mmJSON file of the N, C-alpha and C atoms, coordinates in Angstrom:
{"data_MODEL":{"atom_site":{
"group_PDB":["ATOM","ATOM","ATOM","ATOM","ATOM","ATOM","ATOM","ATOM","ATOM","ATOM","ATOM","ATOM","ATOM","ATOM","ATOM","ATOM","ATOM","ATOM","ATOM","ATOM","ATOM","ATOM","ATOM","ATOM","ATOM","ATOM","ATOM","ATOM","ATOM","ATOM","ATOM","ATOM","ATOM","ATOM","ATOM","ATOM","ATOM","ATOM","ATOM","ATOM","ATOM","ATOM","ATOM","ATOM","ATOM","ATOM","ATOM","ATOM","ATOM","ATOM","ATOM","ATOM","ATOM","ATOM","ATOM","ATOM","ATOM","ATOM","ATOM","ATOM","ATOM","ATOM","ATOM","ATOM","ATOM","ATOM","ATOM","ATOM","ATOM","ATOM","ATOM","ATOM","ATOM","ATOM","ATOM","ATOM","ATOM","ATOM","ATOM","ATOM","ATOM","ATOM","ATOM","ATOM","ATOM","ATOM","ATOM","ATOM","ATOM","ATOM","ATOM","ATOM","ATOM","ATOM","ATOM","ATOM","ATOM","ATOM","ATOM","ATOM","ATOM","ATOM","ATOM","ATOM","ATOM","ATOM","ATOM","ATOM","ATOM","ATOM","ATOM","ATOM","ATOM","ATOM","ATOM","ATOM","ATOM","ATOM","ATOM","ATOM","ATOM","ATOM","ATOM","ATOM","ATOM","ATOM","ATOM","ATOM","ATOM","ATOM","ATOM","ATOM","ATOM","ATOM","ATOM","ATOM","ATOM","ATOM","ATOM","ATOM","ATOM","ATOM","ATOM","ATOM","ATOM","ATOM","ATOM","ATOM","ATOM","ATOM","ATOM","ATOM","ATOM","ATOM","ATOM","ATOM","ATOM","ATOM","ATOM","ATOM","ATOM","ATOM","ATOM","ATOM","ATOM","ATOM","ATOM","ATOM","ATOM","ATOM","ATOM","ATOM","ATOM","ATOM","ATOM","ATOM","ATOM","ATOM","ATOM","ATOM","ATOM","ATOM","ATOM","ATOM","ATOM","ATOM","ATOM","ATOM","ATOM","ATOM","ATOM","ATOM","ATOM","ATOM","ATOM","ATOM","ATOM","ATOM","ATOM","ATOM","ATOM","ATOM","ATOM","ATOM","ATOM","ATOM","ATOM","ATOM","ATOM","ATOM","ATOM","ATOM","ATOM","ATOM","ATOM","ATOM","ATOM","ATOM","ATOM","ATOM","ATOM","ATOM","ATOM","ATOM","ATOM","ATOM","ATOM","ATOM","ATOM","ATOM","ATOM","ATOM","ATOM","ATOM"],
"id":[1,2,3,4,5,6,7,8,9,10,11,12,13,14,15,16,17,18,19,20,21,22,23,24,25,26,27,28,29,30,31,32,33,34,35,36,37,38,39,40,41,42,43,44,45,46,47,48,49,50,51,52,53,54,55,56,57,58,59,60,61,62,63,64,65,66,67,68,69,70,71,72,73,74,75,76,77,78,79,80,81,82,83,84,85,86,87,88,89,90,91,92,93,94,95,96,97,98,99,100,101,102,103,104,105,106,107,108,109,110,111,112,113,114,115,116,117,118,119,120,121,122,123,124,125,126,127,128,129,130,131,132,133,134,135,136,137,138,139,140,141,142,143,144,145,146,147,148,149,150,151,152,153,154,155,156,157,158,159,160,161,162,163,164,165,166,167,168,169,170,171,172,173,174,175,176,177,178,179,180,181,182,183,184,185,186,187,188,189,190,191,192,193,194,195,196,197,198,199,200,201,202,203,204,205,206,207,208,209,210,211,212,213,214,215,216,217,218,219,220,221,222,223,224,225,226,227,228,229,230,231,232,233,234],
"type_symbol":["N","C","C","N","C","C","N","C","C","N","C","C","N","C","C","N","C","C","N","C","C","N","C","C","N","C","C","N","C","C","N","C","C","N","C","C","N","C","C","N","C","C","N","C","C","N","C","C","N","C","C","N","C","C","N","C","C","N","C","C","N","C","C","N","C","C","N","C","C","N","C","C","N","C","C","N","C","C","N","C","C","N","C","C","N","C","C","N","C","C","N","C","C","N","C","C","N","C","C","N","C","C","N","C","C","N","C","C","N","C","C","N","C","C","N","C","C","N","C","C","N","C","C","N","C","C","N","C","C","N","C","C","N","C","C","N","C","C","N","C","C","N","C","C","N","C","C","N","C","C","N","C","C","N","C","C","N","C","C","N","C","C","N","C","C","N","C","C","N","C","C","N","C","C","N","C","C","N","C","C","N","C","C","N","C","C","N","C","C","N","C","C","N","C","C","N","C","C","N","C","C","N","C","C","N","C","C","N","C","C","N","C","C","N","C","C","N","C","C","N","C","C","N","C","C","N","C","C","N","C","C","N","C","C"],
"label_atom_id":["N","CA","C","N","CA","C","N","CA","C","N","CA","C","N","CA","C","N","CA","C","N","CA","C","N","CA","C","N","CA","C","N","CA","C","N","CA","C","N","CA","C","N","CA","C","N","CA","C","N","CA","C","N","CA","C","N","CA","C","N","CA","C","N","CA","C","N","CA","C","N","CA","C","N","CA","C","N","CA","C","N","CA","C","N","CA","C","N","CA","C","N","CA","C","N","CA","C","N","CA","C","N","CA","C","N","CA","C","N","CA","C","N","CA","C","N","CA","C","N","CA","C","N","CA","C","N","CA","C","N","CA","C","N","CA","C","N","CA","C","N","CA","C","N","CA","C","N","CA","C","N","CA","C","N","CA","C","N","CA","C","N","CA","C","N","CA","C","N","CA","C","N","CA","C","N","CA","C","N","CA","C","N","CA","C","N","CA","C","N","CA","C","N","CA","C","N","CA","C","N","CA","C","N","CA","C","N","CA","C","N","CA","C","N","CA","C","N","CA","C","N","CA","C","N","CA","C","N","CA","C","N","CA","C","N","CA","C","N","CA","C","N","CA","C","N","CA","C","N","CA","C","N","CA","C","N","CA","C","N","CA","C","N","CA","C","N","CA","C","N","CA","C"],
"label_alt_id":[null,null,null,null,null,null,null,null,null,null,null,null,null,null,null,null,null,null,null,null,null,null,null,null,null,null,null,null,null,null,null,null,null,null,null,null,null,null,null,null,null,null,null,null,null,null,null,null,null,null,null,null,null,null,null,null,null,null,null,null,null,null,null,null,null,null,null,null,null,null,null,null,null,null,null,null,null,null,null,null,null,null,null,null,null,null,null,null,null,null,null,null,null,null,null,null,null,null,null,null,null,null,null,null,null,null,null,null,null,null,null,null,null,null,null,null,null,null,null,null,null,null,null,null,null,null,null,null,null,null,null,null,null,null,null,null,null,null,null,null,null,null,null,null,null,null,null,null,null,null,null,null,null,null,null,null,null,null,null,null,null,null,null,null,null,null,null,null,null,null,null,null,null,null,null,null,null,null,null,null,null,null,null,null,null,null,null,null,null,null,null,null,null,null,null,null,null,null,null,null,null,null,null,null,null,null,null,null,null,null,null,null,null,null,null,null,null,null,null,null,null,null,null,null,null,null,null,null,null,null,null,null,null,null],
"label_comp_id":["UNK","UNK","UNK","UNK","UNK","UNK","UNK","UNK","UNK","UNK","UNK","UNK","UNK","UNK","UNK","UNK","UNK","UNK","UNK","UNK","UNK","UNK","UNK","UNK","UNK","UNK","UNK","UNK","UNK","UNK","UNK","UNK","UNK","UNK","UNK","UNK","UNK","UNK","UNK","UNK","UNK","UNK","UNK","UNK","UNK","UNK","UNK","UNK","UNK","UNK","UNK","UNK","UNK","UNK","UNK","UNK","UNK","UNK","UNK","UNK","UNK","UNK","UNK","UNK","UNK","UNK","UNK","UNK","UNK","UNK","UNK","UNK","UNK","UNK","UNK","UNK","UNK","UNK","UNK","UNK","UNK","UNK","UNK","UNK","UNK","UNK","UNK","UNK","UNK","UNK","UNK","UNK","UNK","UNK","UNK","UNK","UNK","UNK","UNK","UNK","UNK","UNK","UNK","UNK","UNK","UNK","UNK","UNK","UNK","UNK","UNK","UNK","UNK","UNK","UNK","UNK","UNK","UNK","UNK","UNK","UNK","UNK","UNK","UNK","UNK","UNK","UNK","UNK","UNK","UNK","UNK","UNK","UNK","UNK","UNK","UNK","UNK","UNK","UNK","UNK","UNK","UNK","UNK","UNK","UNK","UNK","UNK","UNK","UNK","UNK","UNK","UNK","UNK","UNK","UNK","UNK","UNK","UNK","UNK","UNK","UNK","UNK","UNK","UNK","UNK","UNK","UNK","UNK","UNK","UNK","UNK","UNK","UNK","UNK","UNK","UNK","UNK","UNK","UNK","UNK","UNK","UNK","UNK","UNK","UNK","UNK","UNK","UNK","UNK","UNK","UNK","UNK","UNK","UNK","UNK","UNK","UNK","UNK","UNK","UNK","UNK","UNK","UNK","UNK","UNK","UNK","UNK","UNK","UNK","UNK","UNK","UNK","UNK","UNK","UNK","UNK","UNK","UNK","UNK","UNK","UNK","UNK","UNK","UNK","UNK","UNK","UNK","UNK","UNK","UNK","UNK","UNK","UNK","UNK"],
"label_asym_id":["A","A","A","A","A","A","A","A","A","A","A","A","A","A","A","A","A","A","A","A","A","A","A","A","A","A","A","A","A","A","A","A","A","A","A","A","A","A","A","A","A","A","A","A","A","A","A","A","A","A","A","A","A","A","A","A","A","A","A","A","A","A","A","A","A","A","A","A","A","A","A","A","A","A","A","A","A","A","A","A","A","A","A","A","A","A","A","A","A","A","A","A","A","A","A","A","A","A","A","A","A","A","A","A","A","A","A","A","A","A","A","A","A","A","A","A","A","A","A","A","A","A","A","A","A","A","A","A","A","A","A","A","A","A","A","A","A","A","A","A","A","A","A","A","A","A","A","A","A","A","A","A","A","A","A","A","A","A","A","A","A","A","A","A","A","A","A","A","A","A","A","A","A","A","A","A","A","A","A","A","A","A","A","A","A","A","A","A","A","A","A","A","A","A","A","A","A","A","A","A","A","A","A","A","A","A","A","A","A","A","A","A","A","A","A","A","A","A","A","A","A","A","A","A","A","A","A","A","A","A","A","A","A","A"],
"label_entity_id":["1","1","1","1","1","1","1","1","1","1","1","1","1","1","1","1","1","1","1","1","1","1","1","1","1","1","1","1","1","1","1","1","1","1","1","1","1","1","1","1","1","1","1","1","1","1","1","1","1","1","1","1","1","1","1","1","1","1","1","1","1","1","1","1","1","1","1","1","1","1","1","1","1","1","1","1","1","1","1","1","1","1","1","1","1","1","1","1","1","1","1","1","1","1","1","1","1","1","1","1","1","1","1","1","1","1","1","1","1","1","1","1","1","1","1","1","1","1","1","1","1","1","1","1","1","1","1","1","1","1","1","1","1","1","1","1","1","1","1","1","1","1","1","1","1","1","1","1","1","1","1","1","1","1","1","1","1","1","1","1","1","1","1","1","1","1","1","1","1","1","1","1","1","1","1","1","1","1","1","1","1","1","1","1","1","1","1","1","1","1","1","1","1","1","1","1","1","1","1","1","1","1","1","1","1","1","1","1","1","1","1","1","1","1","1","1","1","1","1","1","1","1","1","1","1","1","1","1","1","1","1","1","1","1"],
"label_seq_id":[1,1,1,2,2,2,3,3,3,4,4,4,5,5,5,6,6,6,7,7,7,8,8,8,9,9,9,10,10,10,11,11,11,12,12,12,13,13,13,14,14,14,15,15,15,16,16,16,17,17,17,18,18,18,19,19,19,20,20,20,21,21,21,22,22,22,23,23,23,24,24,24,25,25,25,26,26,26,27,27,27,28,28,28,29,29,29,30,30,30,31,31,31,32,32,32,33,33,33,34,34,34,35,35,35,36,36,36,37,37,37,38,38,38,39,39,39,40,40,40,41,41,41,42,42,42,43,43,43,44,44,44,45,45,45,46,46,46,47,47,47,48,48,48,49,49,49,50,50,50,51,51,51,52,52,52,53,53,53,54,54,54,55,55,55,56,56,56,57,57,57,58,58,58,59,59,59,60,60,60,61,61,61,62,62,62,63,63,63,64,64,64,65,65,65,66,66,66,67,67,67,68,68,68,69,69,69,70,70,70,71,71,71,72,72,72,73,73,73,74,74,74,75,75,75,76,76,76,77,77,77,78,78,78],
"pdbx_PDB_ins_code":[null,null,null,null,null,null,null,null,null,null,null,null,null,null,null,null,null,null,null,null,null,null,null,null,null,null,null,null,null,null,null,null,null,null,null,null,null,null,null,null,null,null,null,null,null,null,null,null,null,null,null,null,null,null,null,null,null,null,null,null,null,null,null,null,null,null,null,null,null,null,null,null,null,null,null,null,null,null,null,null,null,null,null,null,null,null,null,null,null,null,null,null,null,null,null,null,null,null,null,null,null,null,null,null,null,null,null,null,null,null,null,null,null,null,null,null,null,null,null,null,null,null,null,null,null,null,null,null,null,null,null,null,null,null,null,null,null,null,null,null,null,null,null,null,null,null,null,null,null,null,null,null,null,null,null,null,null,null,null,null,null,null,null,null,null,null,null,null,null,null,null,null,null,null,null,null,null,null,null,null,null,null,null,null,null,null,null,null,null,null,null,null,null,null,null,null,null,null,null,null,null,null,null,null,null,null,null,null,null,null,null,null,null,null,null,null,null,null,null,null,null,null,null,null,null,null,null,null,null,null,null,null,null,null],
"Cartn_x":[7.024,5.611,4.834,5.396,4.723,4.528,5.551,5.48,4.451,4.453,3.513,2.072,1.814,0.461,0.03,0.952,0.648,0.328,1.09,0.841,-0.529,-0.86,-2.163,-3.28,-3.129,-4.126,-4.291,-3.179,-3.202,-3.97,-3.665,-4.336,-5.821,-6.151,-7.563,-8.328,-7.736,-8.402,-8.538,-7.517,-7.605,-8.767,-9.105,-10.198,-11.526,-11.557,-12.811,-13.172,-12.24,-12.518,-12.293,-13.364,-13.272,-13.194,-13.683,-13.681,-12.726,-11.522,-10.519,-10.837,-11.774,-12.203,-12.761,-13.316,-13.85,-12.739,-11.52,-10.381,-9.655,-9.846,-9.044,-9.101,-10.289,-10.39,-9.739,-9.524,-8.93,-7.419,-6.905,-5.498,-4.555,-4.873,-3.998,-3.756,-4.705,-4.55,-3.361,-2.906,-1.804,-0.484,-0.471,0.705,1.396,2.688,3.393,2.759,3.015,2.378,2.616,3.83,4.087,3.244,3.009,2.155,0.698,0.29,-1.07,-1.317,-0.346,-0.482,-0.594,0.237,0.217,-1.129,-1.625,-2.91,-4.054,-3.968,-5.047,-5.186,-4.162,-4.2,-4.525,-4.898,-5.269,-6.749,-7.098,-8.494,-9.354,-10.575,-11.459,-11.606,-11.693,-11.813,-10.608,-9.435,-8.241,-8.329,-8.847,-8.928,-10.043,-10.97,-12.091,-11.864,-10.877,-10.639,-9.289,-9.289,-8.062,-6.966,-7.31,-6.279,-5.654,-6.455,-5.923,-5.034,-5.481,-4.689,-3.37,-3.42,-2.214,-1.224,-1.713,-0.867,-0.237,-1.024,-0.518,0.547,0.302,1.265,2.579,2.49,3.71,4.448,3.698,4.317,5.062,4.532,5.152,6.177,5.878,6.716,7.421,7.094,7.673,8.931,9.532,10.658,10.208,10.931,10.507,10.47,9.606,9.46,10.766,11.479,12.752,13.773,13.911,14.847,14.388,13.094,12.537,12.848,12.649,12.924,14.403,15.269,16.717,17.116,16.566,16.849,16.373,15.18,14.651,15.498,15.895,16.728,18.064,18.625,19.9,19.725,18.62,18.353,18.15,17.51,17.291,18.599,19.549,20.827,21.707,21.385,22.195,22.065],
"Cartn_y":[0.081,-0.22,1.072,1.912,3.17,4.034,4.108,4.916,4.325,3.01,2.36,2.615,2.469,2.68,4.145,5.054,6.479,6.79,6.203,6.39,5.816,4.656,4.041,4.967,5.528,6.454,7.669,8.184,9.349,9.037,7.913,7.542,7.267,6.651,6.39,7.704,8.669,9.969,10.687,10.553,11.153,10.586,9.33,8.671,8.778,9.636,9.904,8.954,8.137,7.228,7.981,8.196,8.92,7.991,6.783,5.812,4.678,4.739,3.725,2.357,2.296,0.996,0.133,0.778,0.044,-0.63,-0.108,-0.655,-1.757,-1.788,-2.671,-4.136,-4.622,-6.044,-6.39,-5.403,-5.643,-5.404,-4.812,-4.421,-5.608,-6.736,-7.911,-8.329,-8.067,-8.447,-7.762,-6.665,-5.9,-6.122,-7.058,-7.321,-8.619,-8.747,-10.003,-11.169,-12.359,-13.554,-13.714,-13.433,-13.608,-12.654,-11.45,-10.507,-10.943,-11.456,-11.981,-13.102,-13.999,-15.106,-14.598,-13.616,-13.055,-12.388,-11.609,-10.939,-11.933,-13.06,-14.048,-14.642,-14.466,-14.994,-13.914,-12.736,-11.657,-11.762,-11.192,-11.192,-10.347,-10.777,-10.037,-8.542,-8.128,-6.681,-5.881,-6.468,-5.789,-5.647,-6.661,-6.645,-5.736,-5.356,-4.527,-3.043,-2.694,-1.293,-0.856,0.16,0.623,0.963,1.735,2.186,1.016,0.03,-1.144,-1.981,-2.142,-2.917,-2.215,-0.923,-0.156,-0.261,-0.1,-0.203,-1.591,-2.632,-4.002,-4.261,-3.801,-3.997,-3.273,-2.035,-1.276,-1.902,-2.347,-2.994,-4.267,-5.006,-6.29,-6.159,-5.367,-5.324,-3.988,-3.004,-1.681,-1.472,-0.34,0.079,1.315,1.668,2.805,4.067,4.979,6.222,7.011,6.958,7.681,7.149,5.84,5.236,5.522,5.41,5.689,7.122,8.066,9.477,9.719,9.071,9.222,8.704,7.581,7.006,7.943,8.487,9.39,10.642,11.188,12.392,12.121,10.961,10.578,10.467,9.856,9.73,11.081,12.001,13.328,14.118,13.85,14.564,14.102,12.97,12.432,13.253],
"Cartn_z":[-0.561,-0.4,-0.127,0.737,1.076,-0.176,-0.998,-2.215,-3.179,-3.331,-4.237,-3.797,-2.504,-1.991,-2.118,-1.875,-2.033,-3.489,-4.389,-5.817,-6.201,-5.663,-5.92,-5.448,-4.243,-3.709,-4.63,-5.079,-5.969,-7.258,-7.874,-9.125,-8.902,-7.783,-7.485,-7.363,-6.685,-6.531,-7.872,-8.73,-10.06,-10.869,-10.599,-11.316,-10.579,-9.557,-8.873,-7.753,-7.31,-6.204,-4.899,-4.158,-2.898,-1.696,-1.844,-0.758,-1.118,-0.598,-0.932,-0.338,0.598,1.116,-0.018,-1.029,-2.181,-2.985,-2.887,-3.623,-2.852,-1.552,-0.699,-1.141,-1.461,-1.81,-3.15,-3.997,-5.314,-5.339,-4.307,-4.268,-4.458,-3.875,-3.966,-5.408,-6.285,-7.692,-8.358,-7.791,-8.378,-7.64,-6.719,-5.905,-6.342,-6.019,-6.303,-5.532,-5.989,-5.427,-3.93,-3.453,-2.02,-1.175,-1.676,-0.953,-1.058,-2.2,-2.344,-1.342,-1.218,-0.277,1.156,1.498,2.842,3.114,2.147,2.312,2.477,1.79,1.87,3.271,4.094,5.462,6.506,6.072,6.994,7.34,8.465,8.918,7.964,7.713,6.797,7.107,8.385,8.636,8.117,8.137,7.632,6.12,5.46,4.008,3.488,4.354,3.924,4.161,4.947,5.311,4.775,3.921,3.271,4.277,5.287,6.235,6.984,7.349,8.044,7.131,5.884,4.938,4.637,4.425,4.138,5.293,6.499,7.691,7.793,7.544,7.617,6.548,5.328,4.239,4.512,4.961,5.258,6.434,7.436,8.586,8.222,7.262,6.888,5.769,4.759,3.567,3.34,4.134,3.942,4.771,4.564,5.38,6.15,7.187,7.992,7.14,7.516,6.758,6.766,7.866,7.967,6.962,6.871,5.918,4.491,4.254,2.931,2.506,3.411,3.095,2.837,3.598,3.392,2.011,1.609,0.278,-0.828,-0.67,-1.683,-1.796,-0.649,-0.648,-1.33,-1.057,-1.686,-3.199,-3.631,-5.072,-5.733,-5.04,-5.598,-5.751,-4.882,-4.938,-6.086,-6.654,-7.766,-8.989],
"occupancy":[1.0,1.0,1.0,1.0,1.0,1.0,1.0,1.0,1.0,1.0,1.0,1.0,1.0,1.0,1.0,1.0,1.0,1.0,1.0,1.0,1.0,1.0,1.0,1.0,1.0,1.0,1.0,1.0,1.0,1.0,1.0,1.0,1.0,1.0,1.0,1.0,1.0,1.0,1.0,1.0,1.0,1.0,1.0,1.0,1.0,1.0,1.0,1.0,1.0,1.0,1.0,1.0,1.0,1.0,1.0,1.0,1.0,1.0,1.0,1.0,1.0,1.0,1.0,1.0,1.0,1.0,1.0,1.0,1.0,1.0,1.0,1.0,1.0,1.0,1.0,1.0,1.0,1.0,1.0,1.0,1.0,1.0,1.0,1.0,1.0,1.0,1.0,1.0,1.0,1.0,1.0,1.0,1.0,1.0,1.0,1.0,1.0,1.0,1.0,1.0,1.0,1.0,1.0,1.0,1.0,1.0,1.0,1.0,1.0,1.0,1.0,1.0,1.0,1.0,1.0,1.0,1.0,1.0,1.0,1.0,1.0,1.0,1.0,1.0,1.0,1.0,1.0,1.0,1.0,1.0,1.0,1.0,1.0,1.0,1.0,1.0,1.0,1.0,1.0,1.0,1.0,1.0,1.0,1.0,1.0,1.0,1.0,1.0,1.0,1.0,1.0,1.0,1.0,1.0,1.0,1.0,1.0,1.0,1.0,1.0,1.0,1.0,1.0,1.0,1.0,1.0,1.0,1.0,1.0,1.0,1.0,1.0,1.0,1.0,1.0,1.0,1.0,1.0,1.0,1.0,1.0,1.0,1.0,1.0,1.0,1.0,1.0,1.0,1.0,1.0,1.0,1.0,1.0,1.0,1.0,1.0,1.0,1.0,1.0,1.0,1.0,1.0,1.0,1.0,1.0,1.0,1.0,1.0,1.0,1.0,1.0,1.0,1.0,1.0,1.0,1.0,1.0,1.0,1.0,1.0,1.0,1.0,1.0,1.0,1.0,1.0,1.0,1.0,1.0,1.0,1.0,1.0,1.0,1.0],
"B_iso_or_equiv":[0.0,0.0,0.0,0.0,0.0,0.0,0.0,0.0,0.0,0.0,0.0,0.0,0.0,0.0,0.0,0.0,0.0,0.0,0.0,0.0,0.0,0.0,0.0,0.0,0.0,0.0,0.0,0.0,0.0,0.0,0.0,0.0,0.0,0.0,0.0,0.0,0.0,0.0,0.0,0.0,0.0,0.0,0.0,0.0,0.0,0.0,0.0,0.0,0.0,0.0,0.0,0.0,0.0,0.0,0.0,0.0,0.0,0.0,0.0,0.0,0.0,0.0,0.0,0.0,0.0,0.0,0.0,0.0,0.0,0.0,0.0,0.0,0.0,0.0,0.0,0.0,0.0,0.0,0.0,0.0,0.0,0.0,0.0,0.0,0.0,0.0,0.0,0.0,0.0,0.0,0.0,0.0,0.0,0.0,0.0,0.0,0.0,0.0,0.0,0.0,0.0,0.0,0.0,0.0,0.0,0.0,0.0,0.0,0.0,0.0,0.0,0.0,0.0,0.0,0.0,0.0,0.0,0.0,0.0,0.0,0.0,0.0,0.0,0.0,0.0,0.0,0.0,0.0,0.0,0.0,0.0,0.0,0.0,0.0,0.0,0.0,0.0,0.0,0.0,0.0,0.0,0.0,0.0,0.0,0.0,0.0,0.0,0.0,0.0,0.0,0.0,0.0,0.0,0.0,0.0,0.0,0.0,0.0,0.0,0.0,0.0,0.0,0.0,0.0,0.0,0.0,0.0,0.0,0.0,0.0,0.0,0.0,0.0,0.0,0.0,0.0,0.0,0.0,0.0,0.0,0.0,0.0,0.0,0.0,0.0,0.0,0.0,0.0,0.0,0.0,0.0,0.0,0.0,0.0,0.0,0.0,0.0,0.0,0.0,0.0,0.0,0.0,0.0,0.0,0.0,0.0,0.0,0.0,0.0,0.0,0.0,0.0,0.0,0.0,0.0,0.0,0.0,0.0,0.0,0.0,0.0,0.0,0.0,0.0,0.0,0.0,0.0,0.0,0.0,0.0,0.0,0.0,0.0,0.0],
"pdbx_formal_charge":[null,null,null,null,null,null,null,null,null,null,null,null,null,null,null,null,null,null,null,null,null,null,null,null,null,null,null,null,null,null,null,null,null,null,null,null,null,null,null,null,null,null,null,null,null,null,null,null,null,null,null,null,null,null,null,null,null,null,null,null,null,null,null,null,null,null,null,null,null,null,null,null,null,null,null,null,null,null,null,null,null,null,null,null,null,null,null,null,null,null,null,null,null,null,null,null,null,null,null,null,null,null,null,null,null,null,null,null,null,null,null,null,null,null,null,null,null,null,null,null,null,null,null,null,null,null,null,null,null,null,null,null,null,null,null,null,null,null,null,null,null,null,null,null,null,null,null,null,null,null,null,null,null,null,null,null,null,null,null,null,null,null,null,null,null,null,null,null,null,null,null,null,null,null,null,null,null,null,null,null,null,null,null,null,null,null,null,null,null,null,null,null,null,null,null,null,null,null,null,null,null,null,null,null,null,null,null,null,null,null,null,null,null,null,null,null,null,null,null,null,null,null,null,null,null,null,null,null,null,null,null,null,null,null],
"auth_seq_id":[1,1,1,2,2,2,3,3,3,4,4,4,5,5,5,6,6,6,7,7,7,8,8,8,9,9,9,10,10,10,11,11,11,12,12,12,13,13,13,14,14,14,15,15,15,16,16,16,17,17,17,18,18,18,19,19,19,20,20,20,21,21,21,22,22,22,23,23,23,24,24,24,25,25,25,26,26,26,27,27,27,28,28,28,29,29,29,30,30,30,31,31,31,32,32,32,33,33,33,34,34,34,35,35,35,36,36,36,37,37,37,38,38,38,39,39,39,40,40,40,41,41,41,42,42,42,43,43,43,44,44,44,45,45,45,46,46,46,47,47,47,48,48,48,49,49,49,50,50,50,51,51,51,52,52,52,53,53,53,54,54,54,55,55,55,56,56,56,57,57,57,58,58,58,59,59,59,60,60,60,61,61,61,62,62,62,63,63,63,64,64,64,65,65,65,66,66,66,67,67,67,68,68,68,69,69,69,70,70,70,71,71,71,72,72,72,73,73,73,74,74,74,75,75,75,76,76,76,77,77,77,78,78,78],
"auth_comp_id":["UNK","UNK","UNK","UNK","UNK","UNK","UNK","UNK","UNK","UNK","UNK","UNK","UNK","UNK","UNK","UNK","UNK","UNK","UNK","UNK","UNK","UNK","UNK","UNK","UNK","UNK","UNK","UNK","UNK","UNK","UNK","UNK","UNK","UNK","UNK","UNK","UNK","UNK","UNK","UNK","UNK","UNK","UNK","UNK","UNK","UNK","UNK","UNK","UNK","UNK","UNK","UNK","UNK","UNK","UNK","UNK","UNK","UNK","UNK","UNK","UNK","UNK","UNK","UNK","UNK","UNK","UNK","UNK","UNK","UNK","UNK","UNK","UNK","UNK","UNK","UNK","UNK","UNK","UNK","UNK","UNK","UNK","UNK","UNK","UNK","UNK","UNK","UNK","UNK","UNK","UNK","UNK","UNK","UNK","UNK","UNK","UNK","UNK","UNK","UNK","UNK","UNK","UNK","UNK","UNK","UNK","UNK","UNK","UNK","UNK","UNK","UNK","UNK","UNK","UNK","UNK","UNK","UNK","UNK","UNK","UNK","UNK","UNK","UNK","UNK","UNK","UNK","UNK","UNK","UNK","UNK","UNK","UNK","UNK","UNK","UNK","UNK","UNK","UNK","UNK","UNK","UNK","UNK","UNK","UNK","UNK","UNK","UNK","UNK","UNK","UNK","UNK","UNK","UNK","UNK","UNK","UNK","UNK","UNK","UNK","UNK","UNK","UNK","UNK","UNK","UNK","UNK","UNK","UNK","UNK","UNK","UNK","UNK","UNK","UNK","UNK","UNK","UNK","UNK","UNK","UNK","UNK","UNK","UNK","UNK","UNK","UNK","UNK","UNK","UNK","UNK","UNK","UNK","UNK","UNK","UNK","UNK","UNK","UNK","UNK","UNK","UNK","UNK","UNK","UNK","UNK","UNK","UNK","UNK","UNK","UNK","UNK","UNK","UNK","UNK","UNK","UNK","UNK","UNK","UNK","UNK","UNK","UNK","UNK","UNK","UNK","UNK","UNK","UNK","UNK","UNK","UNK","UNK","UNK"],
"auth_asym_id":["A","A","A","A","A","A","A","A","A","A","A","A","A","A","A","A","A","A","A","A","A","A","A","A","A","A","A","A","A","A","A","A","A","A","A","A","A","A","A","A","A","A","A","A","A","A","A","A","A","A","A","A","A","A","A","A","A","A","A","A","A","A","A","A","A","A","A","A","A","A","A","A","A","A","A","A","A","A","A","A","A","A","A","A","A","A","A","A","A","A","A","A","A","A","A","A","A","A","A","A","A","A","A","A","A","A","A","A","A","A","A","A","A","A","A","A","A","A","A","A","A","A","A","A","A","A","A","A","A","A","A","A","A","A","A","A","A","A","A","A","A","A","A","A","A","A","A","A","A","A","A","A","A","A","A","A","A","A","A","A","A","A","A","A","A","A","A","A","A","A","A","A","A","A","A","A","A","A","A","A","A","A","A","A","A","A","A","A","A","A","A","A","A","A","A","A","A","A","A","A","A","A","A","A","A","A","A","A","A","A","A","A","A","A","A","A","A","A","A","A","A","A","A","A","A","A","A","A","A","A","A","A","A","A"],
"auth_atom_id":["N","CA","C","N","CA","C","N","CA","C","N","CA","C","N","CA","C","N","CA","C","N","CA","C","N","CA","C","N","CA","C","N","CA","C","N","CA","C","N","CA","C","N","CA","C","N","CA","C","N","CA","C","N","CA","C","N","CA","C","N","CA","C","N","CA","C","N","CA","C","N","CA","C","N","CA","C","N","CA","C","N","CA","C","N","CA","C","N","CA","C","N","CA","C","N","CA","C","N","CA","C","N","CA","C","N","CA","C","N","CA","C","N","CA","C","N","CA","C","N","CA","C","N","CA","C","N","CA","C","N","CA","C","N","CA","C","N","CA","C","N","CA","C","N","CA","C","N","CA","C","N","CA","C","N","CA","C","N","CA","C","N","CA","C","N","CA","C","N","CA","C","N","CA","C","N","CA","C","N","CA","C","N","CA","C","N","CA","C","N","CA","C","N","CA","C","N","CA","C","N","CA","C","N","CA","C","N","CA","C","N","CA","C","N","CA","C","N","CA","C","N","CA","C","N","CA","C","N","CA","C","N","CA","C","N","CA","C","N","CA","C","N","CA","C","N","CA","C","N","CA","C","N","CA","C","N","CA","C","N","CA","C","N","CA","C","N","CA","C","N","CA","C"],
"pdbx_PDB_model_num":[1,1,1,1,1,1,1,1,1,1,1,1,1,1,1,1,1,1,1,1,1,1,1,1,1,1,1,1,1,1,1,1,1,1,1,1,1,1,1,1,1,1,1,1,1,1,1,1,1,1,1,1,1,1,1,1,1,1,1,1,1,1,1,1,1,1,1,1,1,1,1,1,1,1,1,1,1,1,1,1,1,1,1,1,1,1,1,1,1,1,1,1,1,1,1,1,1,1,1,1,1,1,1,1,1,1,1,1,1,1,1,1,1,1,1,1,1,1,1,1,1,1,1,1,1,1,1,1,1,1,1,1,1,1,1,1,1,1,1,1,1,1,1,1,1,1,1,1,1,1,1,1,1,1,1,1,1,1,1,1,1,1,1,1,1,1,1,1,1,1,1,1,1,1,1,1,1,1,1,1,1,1,1,1,1,1,1,1,1,1,1,1,1,1,1,1,1,1,1,1,1,1,1,1,1,1,1,1,1,1,1,1,1,1,1,1,1,1,1,1,1,1,1,1,1,1,1,1,1,1,1,1,1,1]
}}}
């Protein structure tokens, strides 16, 4: 999840989006149905602020940054 969101941020910036809060309400459209359902039950302030939404998504569907980094390092060594 962390990698996907970081990639989304990168692409948004490449297309000139400086305020990711503008993207927050549309993000669910690109997620699997179970994540869409989960997002639909979040408080409106979380859905309107990119940083809050990102934190909530990583907290619920992500893995710790340490584990994520270990996996990436292992993949790079292959």
